[in-house]
C-alpha positions as CSV (number, residue, x, y, z in Angstrom):
1,M,125.3,126.5,93.9
2,K,126.2,125.3,90.7
3,K,123.5,126.2,88.4
4,I,122.0,123.5,85.9
5,K,120.7,124.8,82.3
6,K,120.4,122.0,80.3
7,I,119.7,118.2,81.4
8,L,120.6,115.1,79.5
9,V,118.4,112.1,80.3
10,A,120.3,108.9,80.4
11,N,117.1,106.6,79.7
12,R,114.3,105.8,77.8
13,G,110.5,105.0,77.7
14,E,108.0,106.1,80.3
15,I,110.7,107.4,82.7
16,A,112.8,109.5,80.4
17,L,109.4,111.4,79.6
18,R,108.4,111.7,83.2
19,I,112.1,113.4,83.8
20,I,111.7,115.5,80.7
21,R,108.5,117.0,81.9
22,T,109.7,118.1,85.1
23,V,112.9,119.6,83.7
24,K,110.7,121.8,81.2
25,E,108.6,122.9,83.9
26,M,111.7,124.1,85.7
27,G,112.2,126.3,82.5
28,L,115.6,124.1,81.9
29,D,116.4,122.5,78.4
30,T,116.2,118.6,77.8
31,V,118.5,116.4,75.6
32,A,117.3,112.5,75.0
33,V,119.6,109.9,73.9
34,Y,118.0,107.0,72.2
35,E,119.4,103.7,70.5
36,K,118.3,102.9,66.6
37,P,115.4,100.4,68.1
38,D,113.8,103.4,69.5
39,S,114.4,106.0,66.7
40,E,110.7,106.9,66.6
41,A,110.1,106.3,70.5
42,Y,107.5,108.6,71.9
43,F,109.5,110.2,74.6
44,L,112.2,111.6,72.1
45,R,108.9,114.1,70.7
46,F,109.4,115.9,74.1
47,A,112.8,116.7,74.4
48,D,114.6,119.9,73.1
49,Q,117.2,117.5,71.6
50,A,117.8,114.1,70.9
51,I,121.1,112.2,69.9
52,L,121.7,108.6,68.2
53,I,124.1,106.8,70.8
54,G,124.3,103.6,68.6
55,D,122.6,100.5,67.3
56,G,121.7,98.8,70.4
57,P,119.3,97.3,71.8
58,R,120.3,98.2,75.5
59,K,124.1,98.1,75.0
60,D,124.2,102.0,74.4
61,Y,122.1,102.7,77.4
62,L,124.6,101.0,79.2
63,N,127.4,102.7,77.8
64,I,129.0,105.3,80.3
65,D,131.6,106.9,77.6
66,K,128.6,107.4,75.2
67,M,126.4,109.1,77.8
68,V,129.2,111.3,78.7
69,W,130.2,112.0,75.0
70,A,126.3,112.8,74.3
71,A,126.4,115.3,77.2
72,K,129.6,117.1,76.1
73,K,128.3,117.3,72.3
74,S,125.0,118.7,73.4
75,G,126.4,121.1,75.9
76,A,124.4,119.5,78.7
77,D,125.8,120.5,82.3
78,A,123.8,117.6,83.9
79,I,122.9,114.2,83.6
80,H,120.1,112.4,85.0
81,P,119.9,108.5,84.8
82,G,116.1,107.9,85.9
83,Y,115.9,104.2,87.0
84,G,117.4,100.9,85.9
85,F,120.2,100.7,83.2
86,L,123.0,102.7,84.8
87,S,121.1,104.5,87.3
88,E,123.0,102.7,90.3
89,N,126.5,102.6,88.7
90,P,129.2,104.7,90.6
91,D,131.2,104.4,87.5
92,L,128.9,107.0,85.5
93,A,128.6,109.2,88.6
94,S,132.4,109.2,88.9
95,A,132.7,109.8,85.0
96,C,130.4,112.8,85.4
97,R,132.4,114.3,88.2
98,D,135.8,113.7,86.0
99,A,134.0,115.5,83.0
100,G,132.9,118.5,84.9
101,I,129.2,117.1,84.4
102,I,126.6,117.3,87.5
103,F,125.4,114.0,88.4
104,I,121.7,113.8,89.6
105,G,122.3,111.3,92.4
106,P,124.1,110.4,95.0
107,P,127.9,110.6,95.2
108,P,129.7,107.9,93.7
109,D,131.2,106.3,96.8
110,V,127.9,106.6,98.4
111,I,126.5,104.6,95.7
112,R,129.4,102.1,95.6
113,N,129.2,101.3,99.0
114,L,125.6,101.1,99.2
115,G,125.4,99.1,96.0
116,D,127.4,96.4,98.0
117,K,124.7,94.9,100.1
118,V,127.3,93.5,102.4
119,V,129.3,96.7,102.7
120,A,125.9,98.4,103.3
121,R,124.9,96.1,106.2
122,D,128.4,97.3,108.1
123,I,127.5,100.5,107.4
124,M,124.3,99.9,108.7
125,K,125.5,98.2,111.8
126,R,127.5,101.0,112.7
127,A,124.3,103.1,113.0
128,N,122.8,100.4,115.4
129,I,120.1,99.7,113.0
130,P,118.5,96.4,113.0
131,F,118.7,93.8,110.1
132,V,118.2,90.6,109.3
133,P,121.1,88.3,110.5
134,G,123.7,87.3,107.4
135,T,127.0,86.4,106.8
136,E,129.6,88.7,105.1
137,T,130.7,88.1,101.3
138,L,131.4,84.5,101.0
139,P,135.0,83.5,100.0
140,G,135.6,81.4,97.0
141,G,135.8,77.5,96.7
142,E,135.2,75.1,99.5
143,K,135.6,77.8,102.2
144,G,133.0,79.8,101.0
145,L,130.5,76.7,100.8
146,Q,131.7,75.5,104.4
147,A,130.5,79.0,105.8
148,A,127.2,79.1,103.9
149,V,126.5,75.4,105.5
150,T,127.7,76.6,109.0
151,F,125.3,79.4,108.6
152,G,122.4,77.5,107.7
153,R,123.0,74.9,110.4
154,E,122.9,77.7,112.9
155,H,120.1,79.7,112.0
156,G,117.9,77.1,110.1
157,Y,116.4,77.0,106.5
158,P,115.2,78.1,104.6
159,I,117.8,80.8,103.9
160,M,118.3,83.7,101.0
161,L,121.4,83.2,98.8
162,K,121.8,86.8,97.5
163,A,124.6,88.3,94.9
164,S,126.4,91.1,96.7
165,A,126.1,93.6,94.2
166,G,122.2,92.5,93.3
167,G,119.1,94.8,92.9
168,G,115.9,95.1,91.4
169,G,115.0,91.5,92.4
170,R,117.6,90.1,90.5
171,G,120.5,87.6,91.8
172,I,118.3,86.2,94.8
173,R,117.1,82.7,95.7
174,K,115.8,80.8,98.2
175,I,117.3,77.6,99.8
176,A,115.2,75.1,101.4
177,S,117.9,72.8,102.4
178,E,121.7,72.1,102.8
179,G,121.3,70.0,100.1
180,D,119.6,72.6,97.8
181,L,122.5,75.1,98.9
182,R,125.6,72.7,98.0
183,I,123.7,72.5,94.4
184,Q,122.7,76.2,94.0
185,L,125.8,77.9,95.8
186,P,128.1,77.7,92.2
187,Q,125.1,78.3,90.1
188,A,124.6,81.4,92.0
189,R,128.1,82.6,91.6
190,S,128.0,82.1,87.9
191,E,124.5,84.0,87.6
192,A,126.2,87.1,89.7
193,L,129.3,87.1,87.5
194,A,127.0,87.1,84.4
195,A,124.5,89.9,85.8
196,F,126.8,92.2,87.9
197,G,130.8,91.5,86.7
198,N,131.6,89.8,89.8
199,D,130.3,86.3,91.7
200,N,130.3,87.9,95.2
201,V,127.4,86.4,97.1
202,Y,126.4,86.4,100.8
203,I,123.4,84.5,102.6
204,E,120.7,86.1,104.8
205,K,118.5,84.5,107.1
206,C,115.0,84.1,105.4
207,V,111.9,86.3,106.7
208,E,108.9,84.2,105.7
209,S,105.9,86.0,104.5
210,P,107.2,89.6,105.6
211,R,106.1,92.6,104.2
212,H,108.3,94.8,102.1
213,I,108.3,98.5,103.3
214,E,110.3,101.6,102.1
215,V,110.9,104.7,103.1
216,Q,111.7,107.5,100.3
217,I,114.1,110.0,101.8
218,L,115.6,113.4,100.4
219,A,119.0,114.4,101.5
220,D,121.1,117.7,100.8
221,E,124.8,118.1,101.0
222,H,124.4,120.3,104.0
223,G,123.4,117.3,106.4
224,N,119.7,117.8,106.3
225,V,117.5,114.5,105.7
226,L,113.9,114.4,105.4
227,H,111.4,111.7,104.9
228,L,108.3,111.7,102.4
229,G,106.9,108.6,104.3
230,T,106.2,104.9,103.6
231,R,105.2,102.7,100.5
232,D,104.0,99.1,100.9
233,C,105.6,97.2,97.9
234,S,104.8,93.6,99.5
235,I,102.7,92.6,96.5
236,Q,105.5,91.0,93.9
237,R,106.4,88.4,91.5
238,R,109.7,86.8,91.5
239,H,110.9,89.7,93.5
240,Q,109.9,92.5,91.2
241,K,107.0,95.1,92.5
242,L,103.4,95.0,91.0
243,L,101.7,97.1,92.9
244,E,102.5,100.1,95.4
245,I,100.6,101.3,98.4
246,A,101.2,104.6,100.2
247,P,101.5,104.7,103.2
248,A,101.7,101.5,104.6
249,D,99.0,100.4,107.0
250,L,101.4,100.5,110.2
251,P,100.8,101.4,114.0
252,S,101.9,105.1,114.0
253,N,104.9,104.2,116.7
254,V,105.8,101.6,114.3
255,L,105.7,104.3,111.1
256,D,107.5,106.5,113.5
257,A,110.4,104.3,114.1
258,I,111.0,103.1,110.6
259,H,110.8,107.0,109.4
260,A,113.8,107.7,111.8
261,T,115.7,104.7,111.1
262,A,115.6,105.4,107.7
263,I,116.8,109.1,108.1
264,S,119.4,107.5,110.6
265,A,120.5,105.2,107.5
266,A,121.1,107.9,105.0
267,R,122.7,110.3,107.6
268,Q,125.3,106.9,108.5
269,A,125.9,106.6,104.4
270,G,126.4,110.3,103.9
271,Y,123.6,110.3,101.6
272,V,122.6,113.2,99.2
273,N,119.8,113.3,96.6
274,A,116.9,111.2,96.6
275,G,116.8,107.6,97.9
276,T,114.6,104.7,99.3
277,V,115.4,102.9,102.4
278,E,113.9,99.4,102.4
279,F,112.9,97.2,105.2
280,L,111.3,93.7,106.1
281,V,108.5,93.8,108.5
282,D,106.8,90.7,110.4
283,P,103.2,90.9,109.8
284,K,102.5,89.8,113.3
285,T,104.6,91.5,115.4
286,N,105.6,94.8,113.2
287,E,109.5,93.9,114.3
288,F,111.5,95.6,111.3
289,W,114.8,95.0,109.6
290,F,116.9,96.9,107.4
291,M,117.1,95.2,103.7
292,E,118.9,97.7,101.5
293,V,119.1,101.6,100.0
294,N,118.3,101.9,96.5
295,T,120.4,105.1,95.6
296,R,117.8,106.4,92.7
297,L,114.6,107.2,91.9
298,Q,112.1,104.3,92.2
299,V,109.6,103.3,89.6
300,E,107.0,103.7,92.4
301,H,107.6,107.4,93.2
302,T,104.4,108.5,92.1
303,V,102.3,107.1,95.0
304,T,104.4,109.4,96.9
305,E,104.3,112.3,94.8
306,I,100.4,112.1,94.5
307,L,99.8,112.1,98.5
308,T,102.5,115.1,99.2
309,G,102.1,117.2,96.0
310,I,106.1,117.1,96.1
311,D,107.8,116.5,92.8
312,I,110.5,114.4,93.6
313,I,112.4,114.8,90.4
314,R,112.5,118.6,90.9
315,Q,113.9,118.1,94.3
316,Q,116.6,115.9,92.9
317,V,117.6,118.5,90.5
318,I,117.8,121.3,93.2
319,L,119.6,119.0,95.1
320,A,122.0,118.1,93.0
321,E,122.7,121.9,92.5
322,G,123.8,122.0,95.8
323,G,120.6,123.4,97.3
324,R,119.3,122.8,100.8
325,L,116.0,120.9,101.7
326,N,113.1,123.7,101.8
327,I,110.4,121.3,102.6
328,P,108.8,122.3,106.2
329,E,108.4,118.9,107.7
330,E,104.6,119.9,108.4
331,R,104.1,119.7,104.7
332,V,104.7,116.0,104.9
333,H,101.0,114.9,105.5
334,L,100.2,111.6,103.6
335,V,96.3,112.1,103.9
336,G,94.7,109.7,102.3
337,K,95.7,106.2,100.6
338,A,97.7,105.9,97.1
339,I,98.1,102.7,94.9
340,Q,100.2,102.4,91.9
341,V,99.8,99.6,89.1
342,R,102.1,98.7,86.5
343,V,100.4,98.5,83.3
344,N,102.5,95.9,81.3
345,A,101.8,94.4,77.8
346,E,102.3,90.8,79.4
347,D,100.1,88.0,79.9
348,P,99.6,86.9,83.5
349,K,98.4,83.8,82.7
350,N,101.6,83.0,81.0
351,N,103.9,83.6,83.7
352,F,103.5,87.2,82.9
353,M,105.2,86.5,79.2
354,P,105.7,90.0,77.6
355,E,103.7,90.7,74.7
356,G,106.4,92.3,72.5
357,G,105.8,92.8,68.5
358,K,101.9,93.6,69.1
359,R,100.4,96.8,68.4
360,V,97.8,98.7,70.3
361,E,94.9,98.9,67.9
362,V,92.4,101.0,70.7
363,Y,93.9,103.0,73.3
364,Q,91.5,104.9,75.6
365,S,92.7,106.2,79.2
366,P,90.5,106.7,82.4
367,G,90.2,110.0,84.2
368,G,88.6,111.7,86.7
369,P,89.7,113.1,90.1
370,E,93.1,112.1,91.7
371,I,94.0,109.5,88.7
372,R,97.5,110.1,87.3
373,L,99.0,108.4,84.0
374,D,102.6,107.8,83.5
375,G,103.3,106.2,80.3
376,I,104.1,106.1,76.5
377,V,101.4,104.2,74.9
378,Y,99.3,105.8,72.5
379,Q,96.8,104.3,69.5
380,G,99.2,102.6,66.9
381,Y,102.0,102.4,69.3
382,K,104.1,98.8,68.6
383,I,105.3,97.1,71.9
384,P,109.1,97.1,71.7
385,T,110.7,93.4,71.6
386,D,114.0,94.7,72.9
387,Y,113.1,96.7,75.9
388,D,111.0,96.4,79.0
389,S,107.0,95.8,78.5
390,L,105.8,98.8,80.6
391,L,102.7,100.9,78.9
392,V,101.8,103.0,81.6
393,K,101.5,103.4,85.5
394,L,98.6,104.1,86.8
395,T,98.1,105.8,90.1
396,V,95.2,106.8,92.2
397,R,94.5,108.3,95.3
398,G,91.5,108.4,97.8
399,Y,91.0,109.5,101.3
400,S,90.4,105.9,102.5
401,W,91.4,102.3,101.8
402,N,88.0,101.3,100.3
403,Q,87.5,104.4,98.4
404,T,91.1,104.1,96.8
405,I,90.3,100.6,95.7
406,Q,86.8,101.6,94.3
407,R,88.7,104.6,92.4
408,L,91.0,101.9,91.3
409,K,88.7,99.6,90.1
410,R,86.9,102.3,88.0
411,A,90.0,103.7,86.4
412,L,91.0,100.1,85.1
413,K,87.4,99.3,84.0
414,D,87.5,102.5,82.2
415,F,91.1,101.6,80.6
416,L,90.7,100.2,77.3
417,I,93.9,98.9,75.5
418,V,93.3,96.6,72.6
419,G,95.8,94.8,71.0
420,P,98.1,93.0,73.2
421,K,97.2,91.0,76.5
422,T,98.0,93.3,79.8
423,T,98.1,93.0,83.4
424,I,94.6,95.0,83.4
425,P,92.5,92.1,84.1
426,F,94.9,90.8,86.6
427,Y,94.7,93.9,89.0
428,L,91.1,93.9,88.4
429,A,90.9,90.4,90.0
430,I,93.2,92.1,93.0
431,C,90.5,94.3,93.5
432,D,87.9,92.0,94.3
433,E,89.9,89.7,96.5
434,P,88.9,89.7,100.0
435,D,92.5,89.9,101.4
436,F,93.5,92.7,99.6
437,R,90.6,94.6,100.3
438,E,91.4,93.8,104.1
439,G,94.9,95.2,103.5
440,R,96.1,91.6,104.3
441,F,99.1,91.0,101.9
442,T,102.8,90.0,102.2
443,T,105.4,89.0,99.6
444,D,104.0,85.7,99.1
445,Y,100.6,87.2,98.2
446,L,100.3,86.0,94.8
447,D,101.7,82.3,95.7
448,N,99.0,82.3,98.2
449,H,96.3,83.3,96.0
450,P,96.6,81.3,92.8
451,Q,93.0,82.1,91.9
452,L,93.7,85.6,90.9
453,F,95.1,84.0,87.6
454,D,91.6,82.5,87.0
455,Y,90.1,85.8,85.8
456,P,87.9,85.6,82.7
457,E,89.1,86.7,79.1
458,T,86.1,88.2,77.9
459,E,86.2,90.9,75.2
460,R,84.1,93.8,76.3
461,E,81.7,95.0,74.1
462,I,83.2,98.4,74.1
463,A,86.4,97.2,73.0
464,R,85.0,95.2,70.2
465,L,82.9,98.7,68.8
466,S,86.5,100.7,69.3
467,K,88.2,97.9,67.6
468,L,86.0,98.4,64.8
469,I,85.7,102.1,64.7
470,A,89.8,102.1,64.6
471,E,89.6,99.8,61.6
472,I,87.3,101.8,59.6
473,H,89.4,104.8,60.0
474,A,92.4,103.2,59.3
475,R,90.8,101.7,56.0
476,K,89.0,104.8,55.0
477,V,85.9,101.9,54.7
478,N,83.6,100.0,56.9
479,P,84.5,96.4,56.3
480,Y,81.4,94.9,57.4
481,A,78.8,97.3,55.6
482,Y,76.9,95.6,52.9
């Protein structure tokens, strides 16, 4: 085994703090990196060491050479990439290997193969894993257009046009007709080139109104693979997840089949470390198809952790050292239900427009049994304009679906954030929506429930009072006293 002593976190914000906390619990040293706009960021306060890597914004968090330089400068012998930024970039894993630094994630060839959605499909095909009908990477020019047209005529519309290197909901277009395909194919190639460095695209048959189900897996380099259950991530906007539930509400035989398929997929790919195998599920028949493998820690890993009691980041470090999986299968009993919501500084009524530049005047977080908060917000926090708008992830657990919803609703009502608009009232509206309460939701849930955006924008009395108290503290005088 390779013993890790110091870990550099190649990320920022909420996930950097999340990683730092576990690493410190393990008795290891932590190194944070930051760009100038993050000079006073909350996560920096918790690291043993912090290194400025550039003026930013965003570009230095994407610079592999600077990450390796910072690791060497600080004496870190391992790098954890978190999620986003460089987390699924095989070149970072390769650079770490070449520099003698442990990369806390899968091997570079695994990341590279699974990051190309067409290659990933070929890998799964060899393992007889079911997947949605689709094409290889389309050739360039007229030949590629004709291949796309032929597929559309054979399988019918709508179809999904996807970037081969896509991820995180990016590079995906729903195509309604052949005329639409002819217009959008060149646009999709241009977008793929700008976002991912190549213009490779492919086509899949569109499974309309599916459920989006994923399986958390852990794998060691000795051939052992373990699943940690399912998550239902169907409630999305623009292919970006908003609310995640664990475990998925599926018949036990279907859950067993999905778990087994995810483990087979990981074995076929030669997977090591933590990852997520994602599926589309027909809500009427429960037939499922492989979609992709995310070769990193997921934003929604907290719903799995709160149910299993397993710290996934701790396991990532152990696996990166070459350790064996030492979690008995009988421990993976997902008792009850858990929900995670992403509390963002966004205006849901205005197409989820970020509230960058605003300041949190009052912050009061909820508490109580089975409530977990992962975030970087505090009273006086200024919403960044250069980075994402995530404030805090709220995860709740109950022993039944109804109890979990009621606990989430209570926690959201107790949550007080004054200053920016947030997604809190939007989630409260979802908690009261009948289909959600009955567990009926698919990937088009928001499209089919536009009334969710009609929630009232009334400032609660406690918010006004808290705002006044904060103002009195700031000014050292009551502005309304006379």
